[in-house]
MARPA-539533 format. One line per field, with one value per residue (C-alpha): residue number from 1; y, x, z. Coordinates in pm, 1 decimal. Each point is the difference from the previous one (the first is absolute). Layout:
BEGIN
nr	NUM,... .
v	Y,... .
u	X,... .
w	Z,... .
//
This chain:
BEGIN
nr	1,2,3,4,5,6,7,8,9,10,11,12,13,14,15,16,17,18,19,20,21,22,23,24,25,26,27,28,29,30,31,32,33,34,35,36,37,38,39,40,41,42,43,44,45,46,47,48,49,50,51,52,53,54,55,56,57,58,59,60,61,62,63,64,65,66,67,68,69,70,71,72,73,74,75,76,77,78,79,80,81,82,83,84,85,86,87,88,89,90,91,92,93,94,95,96,97,98,99,100,101,102,103,104,105,106,107,108,109,110,111,112,113,114,115,116,117,118,119,120,121,122,123,124,125,126,127,128,129,130,131,132,133,134,135,136,137,138,139,140,141,142,143,144,145,146,147,148,149,150,151,152,153,154,155,156,157,158,159,160,161,162,163,164,165,166,167,168,169,170,171,172,173,174,175,176,177,178,179,180,181,182,183,184,185,186,187,188,189,190,191,192,193,194,195,196,197,198,199,200,201,202,203,204,205,206,207,208,209,210,211,212,213,214,215,216,217,218,219,220,221,222,223,224,225,226,227,228,229,230,231,232,233,234,235,236,237,238,239,240,241,242,243,244,245,246,247,248,249,250,251,252,253,254,255,256,257,258,259,260,261,262,263,264,265,266,267,268,269,270,271,272,273,274,275,276,277,278,279,280,281,282,283,284,285,286,287,288,289,290,291,292,293,294,295,296,297,298,299,300,301,302,303,304,305,306,307,308,309,310,311,312,313,314,315,316,317,318,319,320,321,322,323,324,325,326,327,328,329,330,331,332,333,334,335,336,337,338,339,340,341,342,343,344,345,346,347,348,349,350,351,352,353,354,355,356,357,358,359,360,361,362,363,364,365,366,367,368,369,370,371,372,373,374,375,376,377,378,379,380,381,382,383,384,385,386,387,388,389,390,391,392,393,394,395,396,397,398,399,400,401,402,403,404,405,406 .
v	-13390.4,285.0,-28.2,310.7,217.7,341.4,242.4,369.7,15.0,-196.3,-24.4,-181.2,-114.7,-38.7,-216.1,134.9,-327.5,-349.2,-179.7,-309.8,211.9,241.9,-261.4,-64.0,367.0,58.6,377.0,-15.6,-286.7,211.8,281.2,-243.8,-144.7,328.5,166.4,-294.3,-45.9,353.3,75.2,166.3,-76.1,-235.9,-56.6,-177.3,-104.7,107.2,-128.2,96.9,-292.5,-42.5,223.7,355.6,309.7,130.8,154.4,370.4,-71.2,-200.7,-120.8,-128.6,-241.5,90.4,-286.6,64.8,314.7,-105.1,-36.1,377.4,53.1,-281.1,153.5,341.2,-160.2,-176.3,306.5,99.0,344.6,77.9,-71.6,7.3,-211.6,-93.6,-228.0,-186.6,-274.2,-6.8,240.3,258.7,-43.9,31.6,254.0,200.4,336.0,-145.8,-235.5,279.8,195.9,-261.5,-69.6,208.2,-138.4,-274.8,-232.5,-61.6,-245.2,-267.6,12.3,-133.5,314.8,237.2,-142.9,-3.2,373.5,66.7,-190.3,190.7,325.7,-121.1,-74.2,360.5,127.3,0.1,378.6,63.3,-345.4,88.6,287.2,-205.1,-279.9,227.7,-28.2,-382.2,-149.9,-204.8,210.4,203.6,236.1,159.5,320.7,-74.0,117.8,-307.6,-370.3,-224.9,-378.4,-186.7,-257.2,-290.1,-60.1,-352.3,-173.2,-245.8,291.7,19.0,-227.6,-261.8,-23.0,-340.0,6.5,-76.2,-87.2,-184.3,-58.2,-328.3,-131.1,98.9,-67.5,-91.0,372.3,8.5,-124.2,-79.7,-141.3,65.3,76.4,215.9,281.5,19.2,309.2,-102.9,319.6,347.5,174.4,-117.0,53.3,-65.6,346.1,-109.9,316.7,-85.0,-88.4,242.9,-220.6,105.3,364.9,-59.4,-112.4,179.4,-333.5,-120.1,-332.7,-75.7,-357.5,-149.7,-204.4,-376.6,3.3,251.2,-200.1,-325.3,168.6,153.4,-336.6,-181.4,265.3,75.9,-359.2,-77.7,315.7,-36.7,-379.6,-47.1,-223.7,195.9,301.8,248.4,161.5,372.4,137.0,151.6,-233.2,-227.7,70.1,-24.2,-89.7,-282.8,-128.7,-355.1,-6.4,143.2,-267.7,-270.3,126.0,-7.1,-344.5,-135.3,138.8,-160.2,332.9,42.7,308.0,203.6,249.6,244.2,110.0,-76.9,112.0,-288.3,87.8,-16.5,-342.4,-285.3,-367.3,-40.0,291.2,-132.0,-346.7,145.4,201.8,-315.4,-189.0,276.8,-72.1,250.7,-172.5,309.9,304.9,345.5,200.4,324.9,3.7,288.5,-27.7,-122.8,53.2,306.5,205.1,-141.7,147.7,344.4,-13.4,-50.2,-354.4,-159.7,-367.3,-199.3,-247.5,-272.3,69.3,-64.9,-316.8,-122.8,81.3,-214.0,-288.4,31.6,4.4,-329.7,-147.4,122.3,-148.6,330.1,-77.0,339.8,315.8,334.3,268.5,364.9,194.0,349.8,163.4,369.2,58.3,309.1,-57.4,-332.0,-84.5,-287.1,-175.9,17.8,-155.4,-284.5,-31.9,-36.5,-271.4,-195.2,32.8,-123.8,-297.2,-96.5,16.1,-224.4,-241.9,-28.6,-22.1,-349.2,119.7,224.6,355.1,287.5,346.5,333.4,279.5,346.1,349.0,237.9,284.0,292.4,78.4,338.5,43.2,-259.1,40.5,-54.1,230.0,216.1,-286.0,-21.0,-305.7,-39.7,-238.8,-37.8,-98.3,-237.1,-178.0,-61.8,-144.0,-218.2,-136.5,-89.6,-169.3,-205.2,-123.4,-167.9,-137.4,-203.4,-302.2,177.0,88.3,379.8,237.0,366.9,297.4,232.1,263.9,253.4,-54.9,43.8,311.6,143.9,-63.5,204.6,279.7,37.7,147.0,100.1 .
u	-9373.1,-13.1,322.9,215.1,-69.0,124.9,-290.0,-70.9,-98.5,109.7,-87.0,178.1,-205.6,215.4,-68.3,261.9,50.3,128.5,-128.1,-112.0,-271.7,-67.5,-102.7,-312.2,-106.7,-302.3,36.6,324.2,-146.1,-303.1,225.8,229.5,-293.0,-178.4,313.4,125.2,-337.5,9.5,138.7,342.9,58.6,226.6,9.5,257.5,-31.8,292.6,78.1,246.3,219.9,-87.6,-5.2,107.2,-207.6,25.1,-338.6,-81.5,-324.6,48.5,-260.1,56.2,-227.6,16.3,-136.2,171.0,116.5,364.3,-25.4,-18.7,364.5,103.7,-203.3,158.2,344.2,-93.0,-148.7,172.8,155.9,-184.6,-347.5,-346.6,-84.9,-329.8,-111.7,-306.3,-98.3,-92.2,275.3,-108.0,-362.4,75.1,285.0,-110.1,155.2,334.2,29.4,-89.3,307.5,227.4,-167.5,-132.2,-349.6,-195.4,-269.4,-275.8,-287.7,-63.4,302.2,-195.8,-214.1,299.0,298.9,-143.4,-74.7,351.0,152.6,-219.8,132.5,360.7,-50.6,-110.8,338.8,224.0,30.0,-357.6,-52.3,-4.4,-241.9,-222.8,-53.1,-111.4,-364.9,-0.6,-191.7,245.3,305.5,152.0,296.7,173.0,-182.4,-330.1,-298.6,-215.4,79.2,-207.9,-17.0,-95.4,-275.3,-96.4,-370.9,26.5,337.7,-112.7,27.3,376.7,235.2,159.4,382.5,23.2,374.9,175.6,368.6,228.1,374.3,79.5,156.6,-127.0,119.7,-190.8,-27.8,-283.7,-243.4,-290.9,213.1,-90.6,-368.8,-276.6,-134.5,-379.2,-168.0,-351.2,-103.5,123.7,-47.6,-104.0,-340.9,95.7,119.9,243.1,124.8,370.2,-14.8,41.9,-130.0,-366.7,107.6,123.3,-346.2,-224.9,-95.1,-152.8,63.2,38.3,-20.6,101.5,-285.5,38.1,-21.9,285.0,212.5,-46.3,112.4,303.7,94.1,-14.3,195.7,249.3,100.9,41.7,199.3,238.0,34.6,-67.6,-238.2,-28.9,-209.0,40.3,-325.0,72.7,-242.2,16.0,-273.1,-138.9,-367.4,-107.3,-372.7,71.6,320.6,-137.2,-83.6,343.2,170.8,-206.6,105.4,366.5,-46.3,-151.0,294.5,242.6,165.2,196.7,-103.4,152.1,-178.7,236.5,-270.5,-365.4,-279.5,-54.6,-360.4,-95.7,148.6,-247.7,96.2,-86.3,223.8,288.4,-36.0,18.8,307.5,168.2,-99.5,168.2,326.4,-16.0,155.1,45.9,-213.0,73.4,-246.8,35.5,-183.0,235.7,-61.3,-242.8,-374.0,-47.4,265.3,-95.6,-348.0,135.6,196.5,-332.4,98.4,-316.8,87.4,-39.4,259.2,-261.3,-25.6,373.4,-25.0,-281.5,212.2,282.6,-241.7,-100.5,368.7,41.5,-294.6,145.7,338.2,188.3,356.3,140.0,-154.5,176.0,-133.0,83.9,-8.7,100.9,137.3,33.2,-361.9,-184.1,-146.6,182.9,46.9,173.6,-336.8,-36.7,342.7,-93.2,-335.4,187.4,223.5,-301.5,-165.7,310.5,45.6,-364.3,37.3,305.8,-189.8,-292.4,199.0,115.4,270.3,304.3,-61.6,236.2,-7.7,97.3,11.8,29.2,30.6,-289.1,111.6,-248.8,-108.4,-113.9,-367.2,-107.8,-170.0,336.1,205.6,115.5,100.5,362.5,224.8,131.0,295.8,34.3,-364.3,18.5,306.0,-184.5,-297.3,229.5,173.5,-331.4,-134.3,311.0,10.0,-335.9,73.3,316.3,-101.9,-123.7,207.5,-4.0,114.5,54.1,143.0,260.0,-160.1,257.2,-112.9,-368.7,76.2,208.5,-292.4,-223.2,252.0,84.3,-327.7,-201.0 .
w	-1650.7,-246.8,-204.2,-20.2,-297.9,-100.8,30.4,-14.8,367.9,305.2,367.8,281.8,298.3,310.9,304.2,246.4,179.1,-74.6,-309.4,191.2,164.0,-282.3,-255.7,209.6,4.7,-221.9,-49.0,-202.0,-204.4,-89.7,-119.8,-182.0,-194.2,-76.6,-137.0,-206.2,-166.6,-137.9,-342.6,6.1,370.8,193.9,377.2,213.0,366.3,220.0,349.5,270.4,-98.5,-367.2,-305.9,-78.0,-57.1,-355.5,-82.5,3.6,188.3,320.7,248.7,354.3,184.6,371.9,208.3,334.3,180.4,-10.7,-378.0,-39.8,95.2,-234.9,-282.2,54.7,-18.3,-326.3,-169.2,-325.0,-16.4,-323.2,-131.0,155.4,305.4,160.8,282.5,120.4,242.1,371.3,110.9,-257.4,111.0,372.0,-6.8,-302.6,89.4,106.4,-298.5,-242.6,110.0,-156.8,-336.0,-287.4,59.2,173.3,-132.6,255.6,-19.3,-261.2,-230.4,-300.1,1.9,2.8,-184.0,-355.2,28.9,130.8,-292.4,-245.9,145.4,-28.7,-368.9,-56.9,113.3,303.3,16.4,118.3,148.0,370.5,-46.5,-231.4,253.0,284.6,-101.8,3.2,292.3,206.1,-84.5,281.2,-7.7,296.2,88.9,-174.2,206.4,-56.3,31.3,-225.8,-33.4,-314.7,42.0,-224.0,42.4,-140.6,19.7,-268.7,-244.3,48.8,-196.6,223.6,25.5,-165.0,-68.3,330.5,-59.7,241.1,-28.1,-170.2,320.0,344.7,355.1,314.6,74.2,-253.1,262.7,-233.2,-279.6,-361.3,-13.0,-143.9,219.0,-1.6,143.2,101.5,175.1,83.6,334.3,345.9,165.7,362.7,112.4,272.2,170.8,-41.1,-371.7,-288.5,-284.4,34.5,-26.5,-355.2,-110.9,252.9,152.6,-326.5,-169.3,-366.8,-121.4,-331.5,-145.3,-4.2,-380.3,-18.2,244.6,-191.4,-321.3,172.5,154.0,-332.9,-189.3,276.9,68.1,-370.0,-67.4,295.9,-9.6,372.3,193.1,322.2,97.4,285.9,111.7,26.0,258.4,349.7,124.6,-276.4,68.2,-364.1,-6.6,-245.3,157.2,24.3,-369.6,-81.8,209.1,-165.5,-343.9,102.5,151.1,-319.7,-197.8,249.2,77.7,322.6,196.3,284.9,223.7,176.4,246.6,73.5,233.4,240.5,79.5,-369.8,-70.0,41.8,-15.9,-367.7,-96.2,210.2,-150.2,-350.0,97.5,126.7,-314.7,-203.3,180.4,285.2,302.1,217.8,74.9,142.2,207.4,196.4,334.8,98.7,378.6,265.6,-25.7,222.7,-173.8,-340.4,32.1,94.6,-327.7,-182.6,-93.9,128.8,-3.2,320.0,123.8,-32.7,-373.0,-34.6,207.9,-224.8,-304.1,136.5,49.2,-365.5,-97.3,184.4,-188.4,-330.6,96.6,-23.1,111.0,101.7,143.4,35.2,235.2,-60.9,329.7,112.2,312.0,77.5,-97.7,131.5,347.5,31.6,367.6,177.6,24.9,-378.8,-50.4,233.3,-176.0,-329.8,145.5,126.4,-341.5,-184.9,233.7,-44.6,-378.1,27.4,222.6,-242.4,-323.4,-88.5,-241.0,45.6,118.7,-80.6,146.5,-153.6,258.4,-148.6,141.4,-54.0,-227.3,-9.1,-355.8,-135.0,-91.1,257.6,338.5,171.9,-221.9,292.2,227.4,113.6,-16.4,354.2,-26.0,376.2,37.8,-298.2,141.7,327.0,-186.3,-208.2,310.5,168.3,-311.9,-71.0,359.7,-59.5,-348.4,47.1,-205.6,-313.7,-305.7,-21.4,-272.8,81.8,-189.8,148.6,220.7,-121.7,-361.1,83.2,204.5,-284.0,-235.0,231.5,54.4,-366.1,-121.6,306.0 .
//
């Protein structure tokens, strides 16, 4: 943690949600580290339930649509505010109405220029930043995104503070967050992540990652790493796992691509302490292919067999209902798929069923959430899955998320 110090300039970075989730968000950590490493600057992280805004320059990290209303409620009456994150990327025009400016793209390529402009004087600050790539103000004719060509060139957010005492709500415990890659190459029609990076992937080099691991663990006094990646398809993931294994570091993987995980990789994951895995088949095979997620059911079944060989103990499936073109037959197809996965897997299988929420800038941006249709699909599915532990969000919350910014 960067100790408080009285400085000439200050910035507060706000995560407008609970601290137990916000501490695992990389964006605020990047800002926190960049600002505090500059001469004459101090940055504090603020959460919905922790900390107070004091700085004249305040940033908001908008991860979820419902966070926008919370951020607006937390905004100070004075000072300059900005926002970034997925909501700013997807709902640029709407988000820009509520903040003095947005930061779009790779934050490391934008923030230092913004801070330089602030140091030159607050009076002309907003006009001075208009020419910076990745800065957008309400009413500007052109939207630009900042792009780091090589993410190894950016300083890594090594300082990652946790409260001294944490509860079970902190699902990953005290750990070090390791970003291995940025972007997603798979172009699923329902997902917005590829839009942020134009379907391109950026990987940290293995040499860079090893250095970050050594420095980050020593600095934060932890012995656990969370792999921060939408899919963990790093070309040297086996070598990375072997390095972590040799250092006796526990590792967690929030999500993986089943079709890219061979037995050797799974065995190394298990050896690093990973007892459970999460994958996202989304739905049955026919509908899955129409979503441009071209993974056959048989590939998932083979993955489960490899999990058995690697002695993985728990498997969580992330599925969706309410998808475009989803018919009764597709719901039944999903149920058959889930039951077959349960039959094959020798450990405990958990199911997370979520409601499809259309996202801007995706193929399905103009789709409508039909609550009546979704409830029918939910009823059919649950009738066929009576002996499986299922977690579901509230339909009203998902619908509100869609209505809020459509």
